[in-house]
C-alpha positions in Angstrom: 185.9 -148.0 58.3 188.0 -150.4 58.8 189.5 -151.2 62.2 193.4 -149.8 62.4 191.2 -146.9 61.4 188.7 -147.1 63.9 191.2 -147.3 66.3 193.1 -144.2 65.0 190.2 -142.1 65.2 189.3 -143.3 68.9 192.1 -142.8 69.9 192.4 -139.0 68.7 188.9 -138.6 70.0 190.5 -139.4 73.8 193.0 -137.3 73.4 190.8 -134.2 72.4 188.8 -135.4 75.4 191.8 -135.5 77.7 192.6 -131.7 76.4 189.1 -130.5 76.7 189.1 -131.7 80.9 192.4 -130.6 81.3 191.2 -127.0 80.2 188.1 -127.3 81.9 190.3 -128.0 85.1 192.5 -125.3 84.5 190.0 -122.8 83.9 187.4 -124.0 86.6 189.1 -126.1 89.3 192.3 -124.0 89.1 191.5 -120.8 88.2 191.9 -119.1 91.4 195.1 -120.9 92.3 197.0 -119.7 89.2 195.7 -116.1 89.7 197.3 -115.6 93.2 200.4 -117.6 92.1 203.5 -115.6 93.0 205.2 -116.9 90.5 202.3 -115.8 87.9 204.2 -113.0 86.1 200.7 -111.9 84.7 199.4 -111.4 87.9 202.1 -109.0 89.0 202.4 -107.0 85.7 198.4 -106.6 86.0 199.3 -105.7 89.9 201.1 -102.9 89.1 199.4 -102.0 85.7 197.6 -98.9 87.4 198.7 -97.0 90.8 197.6 -98.6 93.8 195.6 -97.2 96.5 197.2 -96.1 99.6 197.5 -96.6 103.4 195.8 -93.8 105.2 197.3 -92.6 108.6 195.1 -90.0 110.0 193.8 -88.5 106.5 197.2 -88.8 104.8 198.4 -91.2 102.7 201.6 -92.7 104.0 202.0 -94.7 100.1 202.3 -93.7 96.8 203.3 -95.3 92.9 205.3 -93.5 90.3 206.2 -95.2 87.0 208.5 -97.4 86.8 211.3 -96.8 84.4 210.9 -99.5 81.9 209.7 -103.2 82.0 207.0 -104.7 81.8 205.7 -103.3 85.3 204.1 -99.8 84.7 204.0 -98.3 88.4 205.8 -99.3 91.5 205.3 -98.5 95.3 206.4 -95.6 97.2 206.4 -94.8 100.9 206.5 -91.5 103.1 209.0 -92.4 105.6 209.4 -96.4 104.9 211.1 -97.1 107.8 209.3 -95.6 110.1 205.6 -97.3 108.8 207.3 -100.7 107.7 206.3 -102.6 110.1 203.0 -101.5 109.7 202.8 -101.3 106.0 205.2 -104.4 105.0 206.2 -104.0 101.3 204.9 -104.4 97.9 207.6 -105.3 95.4 207.4 -106.4 91.8 210.5 -108.6 92.3 210.0 -109.9 96.0 206.0 -110.1 96.2 204.5 -108.2 99.5 203.7 -108.6 103.3 201.5 -107.1 106.0 199.1 -104.6 105.1 200.1 -104.8 101.1 199.8 -108.1 101.3 196.7 -108.7 103.0 194.7 -105.5 102.0 196.2 -106.3 98.3 192.4 -107.0 96.8 191.7 -103.3 98.3 194.8 -101.9 97.0 194.4 -102.9 93.8 191.1 -102.6 93.0 190.8 -106.7 92.5 188.6 -106.8 95.6 185.5 -109.1 94.6 183.4 -106.3 96.8 184.4 -103.3 94.1 182.9 -105.9 91.4 179.9 -103.4 90.4 182.2 -100.4 90.4 184.7 -102.2 88.6 182.2 -103.5 85.6 180.8 -99.6 86.0 184.3 -98.1 84.9 185.0 -100.4 82.2 181.6 -99.8 80.4 182.5 -95.8 81.4 185.9 -96.5 80.1 187.3 -95.2 83.3 190.9 -96.8 84.3 190.5 -99.1 87.3 191.5 -97.4 90.4 192.4 -99.1 94.2 190.8 -98.5 97.1 192.5 -97.4 100.1 193.0 -98.8 103.4 192.5 -96.4 106.9 194.7 -97.2 109.6 194.0 -96.3 113.4 197.5 -95.0 113.7 198.7 -92.2 115.3 201.3 -90.3 113.4 202.7 -88.5 116.6 203.0 -91.7 118.6 204.4 -93.3 115.8 206.8 -90.5 115.2 207.7 -90.4 119.1 207.8 -94.3 119.1 210.6 -94.4 116.3 212.6 -91.7 117.2 212.7 -92.9 120.8 214.1 -96.0 120.0 217.0 -94.8 117.4 219.4 -97.1 116.2 218.8 -99.8 119.0 217.4 -103.0 118.3 213.7 -102.5 120.1 210.0 -102.5 119.4 207.0 -100.3 120.6 203.0 -101.1 121.1 200.8 -98.3 122.0 196.8 -99.1 122.1 193.8 -97.4 122.6 192.1 -99.2 125.9 188.8 -98.5 125.3 188.3 -99.7 121.7 191.7 -101.8 121.0 192.9 -99.3 118.1 196.8 -99.8 117.7 197.9 -96.3 117.7 201.6 -97.2 117.2 203.7 -100.3 115.9 207.6 -99.8 115.9 210.4 -102.0 115.5 214.0 -101.3 115.1 215.9 -101.0 113.6 213.7 -100.9 110.2 213.8 -100.7 107.1 213.0 -98.7 103.4 210.9 -100.7 101.1 211.1 -98.2 98.5 214.7 -99.5 98.1 213.7 -102.5 96.8 210.0 -102.0 95.3 211.3 -102.5 91.7 212.8 -105.2 89.7 217.1 -103.1 88.8 220.1 -104.5 89.8 219.7 -101.4 93.0 216.5 -103.0 94.1 218.0 -106.5 94.6 220.9 -105.0 96.2 218.7 -103.3 98.8 217.0 -106.6 99.5 219.7 -108.8 100.1 221.0 -106.0 102.3 218.2 -106.6 104.8 218.0 -110.5 105.0 218.4 -112.1 108.1 221.5 -114.1 106.3 223.4 -110.7 105.6 222.7 -108.4 108.0 222.6 -109.4 111.8 220.2 -106.8 113.0 217.3 -108.4 111.1 215.5 -105.3 110.1 213.1 -107.2 108.3 211.7 -108.9 111.6 209.0 -107.2 112.9 209.7 -107.3 116.2 206.5 -105.4 118.2 204.4 -108.3 116.6 206.5 -111.4 115.9 209.4 -111.5 118.4 208.8 -112.9 121.4 210.8 -111.9 124.7 211.1 -113.0 128.5 209.1 -110.2 129.9 210.7 -109.8 132.7 209.0 -108.1 135.9 206.4 -106.7 133.9 204.8 -109.9 134.3 204.6 -109.1 137.6 201.4 -106.9 136.7 199.8 -110.7 135.5 201.3 -112.7 139.2 199.4 -110.1 140.6 196.3 -110.2 139.4 196.2 -114.1 139.5 197.1 -113.5 143.1 194.3 -111.0 143.8 191.6 -113.3 141.4 192.4 -116.3 143.1 192.2 -115.1 146.8 195.9 -115.1 147.4 196.1 -111.9 148.6 192.7 -109.9 150.2 194.4 -106.6 150.0 197.1 -104.9 147.9 198.8 -103.4 151.6 198.3 -106.9 153.6 201.7 -108.8 154.2 202.7 -111.7 152.0 204.3 -113.8 154.3 206.9 -113.9 152.0 210.7 -114.9 153.1 214.1 -113.0 152.0 215.7 -115.1 150.1 213.1 -117.2 148.8 213.8 -121.2 148.3 212.0 -122.4 144.6 209.5 -125.2 145.8 211.2 -128.5 145.3 214.4 -127.0 145.0 217.5 -126.0 147.0 218.0 -122.5 145.1 217.3 -119.6 146.6 216.2 -116.6 144.8 216.9 -113.1 145.8 215.9 -109.5 145.4 218.0 -106.2 143.7 215.9 -103.9 145.3 214.0 -103.1 148.5 213.2 -104.8 152.0 210.9 -107.3 150.2 210.4 -109.9 153.1 206.9 -110.2 153.9 206.6 -107.5 151.6 202.9 -106.4 150.6 202.0 -107.1 147.0 201.6 -103.0 146.3 205.5 -102.4 147.5 206.5 -105.6 146.2 205.4 -104.1 142.8 206.7 -100.8 143.2 210.7 -101.7 143.7 210.0 -105.0 141.9 210.3 -107.8 144.7 210.9 -111.2 143.0 210.7 -113.2 145.7 206.8 -111.9 146.7 206.0 -113.0 142.7 207.3 -116.5 142.1 205.9 -117.3 145.8 202.3 -115.6 144.2 203.1 -117.6 140.6 203.7 -120.9 143.1 200.8 -120.5 145.3 198.4 -120.2 142.5 199.4 -123.1 140.7 200.8 -123.8 136.9 197.1 -124.1 135.6 195.6 -120.9 137.5 198.7 -118.8 136.4 198.1 -120.3 132.4 194.1 -119.3 133.1 194.9 -116.0 134.0 197.8 -115.6 131.7 195.8 -116.6 128.9 192.7 -113.5 129.9 195.2 -111.1 129.3 195.7 -112.9 125.9 198.7 -115.4 126.2 198.3 -118.4 124.2 196.5 -117.3 121.6 198.1 -118.7 118.5 195.4 -116.6 115.9 195.4 -112.8 117.2 194.8 -111.3 113.9 195.3 -107.2 114.1 194.9 -107.9 110.8 198.7 -109.0 110.5 199.1 -112.0 112.9 201.1 -111.6 115.8 203.4 -114.4 117.4 202.1 -116.5 120.4 203.0 -115.1 123.5 203.5 -118.4 125.4 202.5 -118.9 129.3 204.0 -123.0 129.0 202.9 -125.4 130.9 205.6 -126.2 133.7 206.5 -127.5 136.8 206.7 -126.3 140.2 210.0 -124.2 140.3 209.6 -123.0 136.7 206.4 -121.7 137.2 207.8 -119.7 140.1 210.7 -118.2 137.7 207.3 -118.1 134.8 205.8 -115.7 137.6 208.2 -113.0 137.3 208.5 -113.3 133.7 211.7 -115.8 133.5 212.3 -119.2 132.3 210.1 -120.3 129.3 207.6 -117.1 129.4 207.4 -115.4 126.5 205.6 -112.6 125.2 205.8 -109.9 122.5 205.6 -106.5 123.0 201.9 -105.9 121.9 200.8 -108.7 124.1 202.5 -106.6 126.9 200.6 -103.5 126.0 197.6 -105.5 125.8 198.1 -106.2 130.1 198.2 -102.5 130.5 195.5 -101.7 128.3 193.3 -104.2 130.1 194.3 -102.9 134.1 193.6 -99.2 132.7 189.9 -100.3 130.5 188.9 -102.1 134.1 189.7 -105.2 133.5 188.0 -105.5 130.3 190.5 -106.7 127.2 189.8 -105.5 123.4 191.1 -107.2 120.9 194.0 -104.9 119.1 193.3 -104.1 115.8 195.0 -101.5 112.7 192.7 -100.9 110.2 189.6 -98.9 110.3 188.5 -98.5 107.2 188.5 -100.0 103.8 187.4 -97.7 101.1 186.6 -97.7 97.4 188.3 -95.3 95.1 185.4 -93.2 95.3 185.5 -93.3 99.0 182.7 -94.9 99.7 183.1 -97.3 102.8 183.3 -101.0 102.3 184.3 -101.9 105.6 184.8 -100.8 108.7 186.2 -102.4 111.7 183.8 -102.8 115.1 185.8 -103.1 118.4 185.7 -106.6 119.8 186.0 -107.7 123.8 188.3 -110.5 123.8 188.1 -111.6 127.5 187.3 -109.8 130.8 191.1 -110.2 131.8 190.1 -109.7 135.6 187.3 -107.9 137.4 186.7 -104.3 138.0 187.9 -104.6 141.9 190.8 -106.5 140.9 191.9 -103.8 138.0 191.4 -100.9 140.1 193.4 -102.5 142.7 196.1 -103.1 140.0 196.0 -99.5 138.5 196.6 -98.5 142.4 199.5 -100.6 142.3 201.4 -99.7 139.4 200.6 -95.8 139.7 202.4 -96.2 142.4 205.6 -97.7 140.6 205.7 -94.1 139.0 204.6 -91.8 141.1 206.0 -93.3 144.9 210.0 -92.0 145.6 210.7 -95.3 145.7 209.2 -96.9 142.5 211.4 -98.0 139.5 209.1 -96.4 136.9 209.4 -92.2 137.7 211.1 -91.5 134.2 207.5 -92.2 133.3 205.9 -89.3 135.3 203.7 -86.8 133.2 202.6 -83.6 134.8 198.6 -83.3 135.2 198.4 -87.0 134.0 198.0 -89.6 135.9 200.6 -92.4 135.1 200.3 -95.9 135.4 203.4 -98.4 134.7 205.6 -101.3 135.2 209.0 -101.8 134.6 211.1 -104.9 133.7 214.6 -106.0 133.4 214.4 -109.6 131.4 217.6 -111.6 131.3 218.6 -114.2 128.4 221.5 -116.2 127.1 222.7 -119.4 128.8 223.4 -118.5 132.6 222.0 -114.9 131.7 225.1 -114.4 130.2 223.8 -112.4 127.5 223.0 -108.4 128.2 219.2 -108.2 129.5 216.4 -106.2 127.9 214.9 -103.4 129.1 210.9 -103.4 129.4 208.5 -101.0 130.4 204.4 -101.0 130.2 202.3 -98.3 131.1 199.3 -96.6 130.6 197.9 -92.3 130.8 194.7 -91.5 132.4 193.6 -88.1 132.4 191.4 -85.9 134.6 188.1 -87.2 132.9 189.1 -90.6 134.2 189.6 -91.8 130.7 192.7 -93.8 129.3 193.5 -92.7 126.1 196.8 -94.8 125.3 198.2 -97.6 126.9 202.0 -98.4 126.0 204.9 -101.5 125.8 208.4 -100.6 125.2 211.1 -103.3 124.7 214.6 -102.1 124.3 217.3 -104.6 123.0 220.8 -102.0 123.7 223.5 -103.8 123.2 225.8 -101.1 123.2 225.1 -100.2 127.1 226.9 -101.5 130.1 224.9 -104.4 131.6 224.6 -102.4 134.7 223.2 -99.0 133.4 220.3 -101.6 131.6 216.9 -101.2 133.2 213.3 -100.8 132.3 213.1 -97.3 133.9 216.1 -96.1 132.3 215.7 -96.7 128.9 212.5 -97.6 128.2 210.3 -95.2 130.4 211.2 -92.2 128.5 210.5 -93.8 125.4 206.9 -95.0 126.4 206.3 -91.8 128.1 207.1 -89.6 124.7 204.5 -91.8 123.1 201.8 -91.4 125.8 202.4 -87.9 125.7 202.1 -87.3 121.9 198.8 -89.1 121.6 197.3 -86.8 125.1 198.9 -83.9 123.0 197.1 -85.0 119.6 193.8 -85.0 121.2 193.9 -81.5 122.6 
């Protein structure tokens, strides 16, 4: 072979070798990335080639699948009461992808999960069509409905938890969206998708306020500050005088903090929580100090960047702050921020004698033949406070609801012990915006069990500023959610 031909042959051989390396790299090194690439249309076509498995609430499917009208996708997703359940399920769209449980448990729902490999292989041999598995949730349908109807057309959110296990019983965010309206690829689906995007809709219905929005928790956070004061020995008994002036001068400033209700000078911790004395809890936060307040808040779940339910919750923040800001953080203002789920966790830990359980919404994953693939076991996150402190906090929160002077009377349930705390959180430049109405609570039955803890936040832009209060707007919703859970257990 002459020299020019030999060079051409070597060059062609190198090209073939390069192509082989590239082909093997694509097939093996990049296979998983390509298979999960949202731009890979074949993946989407395969995803909707068969009916998806269902998401289950109390034994009933809240999702389904119907045949698409033309196009490459054979089936599309449907939801029952989609707007009510969207904060739980998320959406699954042929055109716009998926989120929340529909995305996180896609492998189970499509039947592609590795744990279904042997079943899928057997089905392929026998000629049976591939089926998706199911996701069994912890949700309580009656509680979800009560929360959704209670919020109505107002902006807001509700989170309800079973204190002893961490099971999420209700998770509502309003205004919401119906994922069925953009599950397909038609022009109407695209129009519906655009209508719920933040840039086109100031209500931002796609935002899951229960998990992904943080608010100043207002006076509901005083429960955490009371816990810090008791755990750090700033007060020994809940009926002891706190030696608090009224007004209280914020540390290192000449600014006076005042109260809206009650006679708060030297008030006891119990009385201060009952009528919501700002001065007492600002002073307690300052006495405990910023490091101590951070430590206590973190025991209740604050400053956790990786709280997965399995949908990840936004981080609730108790910040590193100077003395005057820390005092304001202690009454749920300044830079203190919390999700509704976080404040439900606070109420749940108090009700569970100080033990904070990790919140979760998926109880089981099941194969198409209903064999159980995975079961979620309750997991303790922290001992937020001692049992003794928790019982003191319970007594204080129950006084908020039961005493005629308390701010939480609208949450009373006949024959049930209810503990709660109201909150009216200021926000905006110089507190110029309408405040958020908060209420956190738990219910205890005669046998001592606590089946539910709730947090409610209402952003009511239509209300008169003076009419906005946690006791007035949020407490009745919490009451209905707690009652729904209790009645469902009868």
